[in-house]
TIVEX-772034 format. One line per field, with one value per atom (N, C-alpha, C): residue number from 1; atom name; x, y, z. Coordinates in steps of 0.001 Angstrom, whole numbers. Layout:
<atoms>
n c(NUM	...)
atom c(CA	...)
x c(X	...)
y c(Y	...)
z c(Z	...)
</atoms>
This chain:
<atoms>
n c(1	1	1	2	2	2	3	3	3	4	4	4	5	5	5	6	6	6	7	7	7	8	8	8	9	9	9	10	10	10	11	11	11	12	12	12	13	13	13	14	14	14	15	15	15	16	16	16	17	17	17	18	18	18	19	19	19	20	20	20	21	21	21	22	22	22	23	23	23	24	24	24	25	25	25	26	26	26	27	27	27	28	28	28	29	29	29	30	30	30	31	31	31	32	32	32	33	33	33	34	34	34	35	35	35	36	36	36	37	37	37	38	38	38	39	39	39	40	40	40	41	41	41	42	42	42	43	43	43	44	44	44	45	45	45	46	46	46	47	47	47	48	48	48	49	49	49	50	50	50	51	51	51	52	52	52	53	53	53	54	54	54	55	55	55	56	56	56	57	57	57	58	58	58	59	59	59	60	60	60	61	61	61	62	62	62	63	63	63	64	64	64	65	65	65	66	66	66	67	67	67	68	68	68	69	69	69	70	70	70	71	71	71	72	72	72	73	73	73	74	74	74	75	75	75	76	76	76	77	77	77	78	78	78	79	79	79	80	80	80	81	81	81	82	82	82	83	83	83	84	84	84	85	85	85	86	86	86	87	87	87	88	88	88	89	89	89	90	90	90	91	91	91	92	92	92	93	93	93	94	94	94	95	95	95	96	96	96	97	97	97	98	98	98	99	99	99	100	100	100	101	101	101	102	102	102	103	103	103	104	104	104	105	105	105	106	106	106	107	107	107	108	108	108)
atom c(N	CA	C	N	CA	C	N	CA	C	N	CA	C	N	CA	C	N	CA	C	N	CA	C	N	CA	C	N	CA	C	N	CA	C	N	CA	C	N	CA	C	N	CA	C	N	CA	C	N	CA	C	N	CA	C	N	CA	C	N	CA	C	N	CA	C	N	CA	C	N	CA	C	N	CA	C	N	CA	C	N	CA	C	N	CA	C	N	CA	C	N	CA	C	N	CA	C	N	CA	C	N	CA	C	N	CA	C	N	CA	C	N	CA	C	N	CA	C	N	CA	C	N	CA	C	N	CA	C	N	CA	C	N	CA	C	N	CA	C	N	CA	C	N	CA	C	N	CA	C	N	CA	C	N	CA	C	N	CA	C	N	CA	C	N	CA	C	N	CA	C	N	CA	C	N	CA	C	N	CA	C	N	CA	C	N	CA	C	N	CA	C	N	CA	C	N	CA	C	N	CA	C	N	CA	C	N	CA	C	N	CA	C	N	CA	C	N	CA	C	N	CA	C	N	CA	C	N	CA	C	N	CA	C	N	CA	C	N	CA	C	N	CA	C	N	CA	C	N	CA	C	N	CA	C	N	CA	C	N	CA	C	N	CA	C	N	CA	C	N	CA	C	N	CA	C	N	CA	C	N	CA	C	N	CA	C	N	CA	C	N	CA	C	N	CA	C	N	CA	C	N	CA	C	N	CA	C	N	CA	C	N	CA	C	N	CA	C	N	CA	C	N	CA	C	N	CA	C	N	CA	C	N	CA	C	N	CA	C	N	CA	C	N	CA	C	N	CA	C	N	CA	C	N	CA	C	N	CA	C	N	CA	C	N	CA	C	N	CA	C	N	CA	C	N	CA	C)
x c(-38832	-40125	-40549	-39590	-39909	-40529	-40019	-40565	-42008	-42357	-43713	-44674	-44236	-45078	-45293	-44260	-44370	-45344	-45362	-46241	-47695	-47918	-49254	-49895	-49150	-49696	-50720	-50452	-51456	-52803	-52731	-53972	-54713	-53993	-54601	-55259	-54553	-55114	-56373	-56371	-57563	-58704	-58429	-59483	-60033	-59192	-59700	-60585	-60185	-61038	-62339	-62299	-63542	-64430	-63844	-64616	-65365	-64695	-65374	-66514	-66313	-67385	-68550	-68215	-69273	-70037	-69313	-69996	-70960	-70501	-71387	-72626	-72409	-73565	-74514	-74004	-74848	-75598	-74917	-75568	-76669	-76419	-77451	-78646	-78354	-79446	-80264	-79582	-80276	-81060	-80488	-81204	-82460	-82330	-83505	-84576	-84161	-85102	-85790	-85049	-85681	-86645	-86248	-87113	-88389	-88261	-89447	-90402	-89828	-90649	-91146	-90567	-90978	-90717	-89546	-89237	-88638	-88021	-87297	-87850	-88024	-88500	-87508	-87993	-87147	-85905	-85839	-84629	-83318	-83439	-82212	-82334	-82464	-82551	-81232	-80114	-78801	-78354	-78778	-78360	-79032	-78224	-78729	-78512	-79214	-78960	-77588	-77007	-75697	-75713	-76806	-76904	-76969	-77713	-77800	-76453	-75763	-74460	-73465	-73510	-72640	-72979	-74279	-74685	-74141	-74169	-73595	-72130	-71396	-69953	-69744	-70519	-70373	-70696	-71745	-72091	-70958	-70394	-69272	-68075	-67801	-66679	-66925	-68140	-68464	-68394	-68842	-68736	-67278	-66419	-65013	-64394	-64765	-64223	-64728	-66040	-66606	-65963	-65718	-65085	-63644	-62927	-61525	-61516	-62495	-62587	-62914	-63841	-64267	-63105	-62202	-61050	-59832	-59969	-58876	-57749	-58068	-57048	-56821	-57831	-57661	-56685	-56712	-55769	-54345	-54194	-52886	-52327	-53156	-52709	-52447	-53160	-52896	-51544	-51153	-49798	-48720	-49060	-48108	-48205	-49072	-49177	-50215	-51120	-52184	-53451	-53995	-55171	-56454	-57539	-58817	-59318	-59033	-59485	-58821	-57612	-56928	-57584	-58042	-58779	-60066	-60768	-62055	-61826	-60779	-60505	-60118	-59321	-58943	-60182	-61156	-62375	-63293	-63230	-64121	-63643	-62364	-61805	-62389	-62394	-62973	-64451	-65200	-66623	-66810	-66023	-66127	-65755	-64720	-64320	-65407	-65945	-66986	-68274	-68611	-69793	-69560	-68347	-68035	-68119	-67668	-67744	-69209	-70059	-71474	-72095	-71732	-72290	-71861	-70588	-70109	-70681	-70739	-71331	-72822	-73504	-74923	-75155	-74180	-74312	-74115	-73462	-73175	-74401)
y c(2013	2452	3765	4668	5998	5935	5050	4985	4466	3558	3073	4189	5035	6169	7120	7352	8266	7694	6390	5785	5731	5556	5381	6725	7770	9034	9650	9702	10287	9520	8236	7458	7720	7808	8097	9478	10432	11790	11807	11091	11030	10332	9265	8578	9516	10285	11225	12285	12870	13889	13309	12128	11493	11121	10800	10476	11726	12856	14103	14381	14205	14439	13439	12186	11198	11549	11981	12363	13517	14508	15607	15157	14279	13760	12956	12109	11303	12201	13187	14082	14923	15373	16143	15233	13990	13056	12778	12576	12327	13546	14757	15961	16182	15947	16116	15073	13814	12772	13052	13552	13878	15029	16048	17208	16816	15963	15558	14701	13844	12999	13716	14851	15622	14909	14263	13479	14296	15428	16234	17641	18276	19683	20547	21629	22470	23078	23401	24039	23240	21913	21104	20004	20342	19293	18606	19185	18609	17633	17829	16915	15545	14530	13160	12444	11376	10567	9894	9449	8793	7558	6794	5629	6010	7059	7541	8082	8808	9330	8224	7171	6010	5326	5274	4685	5503	6835	7679	7400	7240	6961	5585	4603	3267	3292	4044	4159	4832	5892	6576	5649	4847	3928	2882	2354	1368	2001	3239	3932	4162	4434	4587	3302	2153	879	561	795	524	1431	2688	3594	3183	2766	2339	1053	187	-1050	-699	281	677	1254	1968	2569	1672	432	-545	-71	879	1295	267	-500	-1515	-2589	-2983	-3965	-3389	-2158	-1542	-1387	-902	-701	-2050	-3090	-4409	-4889	-4594	-4961	-4193	-3048	-2277	-2672	-3599	-4062	-3356	-2622	-1886	-2754	-3130	-4001	-3197	-3939	-3298	-2663	-3282	-2688	-1320	-1151	150	1168	732	1635	2050	1126	1432	2425	2221	3126	4496	4541	5828	6572	5868	6514	6904	6176	6474	7627	7877	8883	10306	10768	12133	12183	11130	11120	11165	10418	10405	11770	12388	13702	14738	14676	15640	15437	14188	13954	14498	14370	14944	16468	17078	18537	18973	18249	18595	18453	17387	17151	18272	18627	19692	21036	21282	22530	22649	21529	21530	21744	21403	21589	23023	23806	25219	26077)
z c(188957	189521	188934	188741	188244	186868	185962	184621	184637	185594	185673	186067	186993	187405	186244	185471	184333	183311	183090	182094	182562	183845	184381	184677	184968	185401	184441	183105	182209	182252	182434	182487	183813	184897	186192	186163	185580	185514	184658	183537	182695	183417	184146	184901	185954	186634	187653	187012	185887	185245	184768	184197	183731	184897	186044	187237	187737	187705	188127	187182	185888	184927	185129	185428	185702	186945	187997	189253	189005	188223	187918	187153	186188	185424	186287	187146	188013	188989	189572	190514	189831	188598	187892	187607	187194	186938	188198	189328	190600	191028	190883	191305	190468	189136	188263	188592	188827	189155	190482	191454	192736	192608	191804	191599	190866	189856	189111	189916	190796	191625	192877	193178	194349	195691	195767	196959	198108	197759	198747	198731	199886	199859	199088	198454	197613	198228	199547	200041	199888	199871	199814	198740	197465	196471	196173	196639	196312	197396	198639	199710	199566	199779	199708	201038	201237	202432	202272	203380	203266	202356	202415	201503	200049	199763	198351	197894	198764	198420	198145	198963	198743	197426	197107	195823	194657	194779	193740	193556	194634	194572	193882	194235	193630	192150	191769	190359	189563	190140	189459	189343	190387	190297	189212	189154	188090	186705	186554	185272	184910	185886	185601	185083	185679	185230	183804	183587	182257	181206	181535	180579	180320	181344	181131	180269	180491	179675	178206	178034	176711	175905	176598	175954	175922	176417	176515	177406	178300	179283	180338	180670	181731	181273	180021	179533	179541	179047	179030	180433	181345	182731	183393	183044	183610	183177	181960	181518	182253	182797	183604	185094	185427	186800	187630	186989	187676	187599	188736	188776	188522	188214	188003	189284	190415	191693	191932	191482	191616	190678	189519	188617	189238	189864	190535	191686	192462	193570	193046	191968	191370	190845	190324	189852	191023	192136	193263	194127	194175	195076	194806	193562	193343	193734	193420	193748	195269	195989	197450	198025	197537	198018	197700	196496	196119	196926	197237	198064	199472	199998	201289	201253	200170	200030	199999	199260	199218	200618	201321	202648	203615	203625	204533	204077	202808	202300	202653	202646	202999	204469	205303	206748	207157	206325	206696	206629)
</atoms>
């Protein structure tokens, strides 16, 4: 079991870092789109509704799976016994945590 963890860990770390970068890109895109369309008053352009925040998390998770597939990491990890759903969850966790941080930070 220990050798499997050692082989999978670099890929999980890379997926986590790319997930954070994807979350940042999606949030910047959403903030710019909201600002250009004038949908939210200026004091809180970063805060989103819960449904929109969940959509951001789902988009980041989908981007994580697409990126892993593009790099053939999903095939390699499948050979190690890691399913695609685990890749999606690994990509979604940082986005979910960051959305919660934005929500709590916006409440202060």
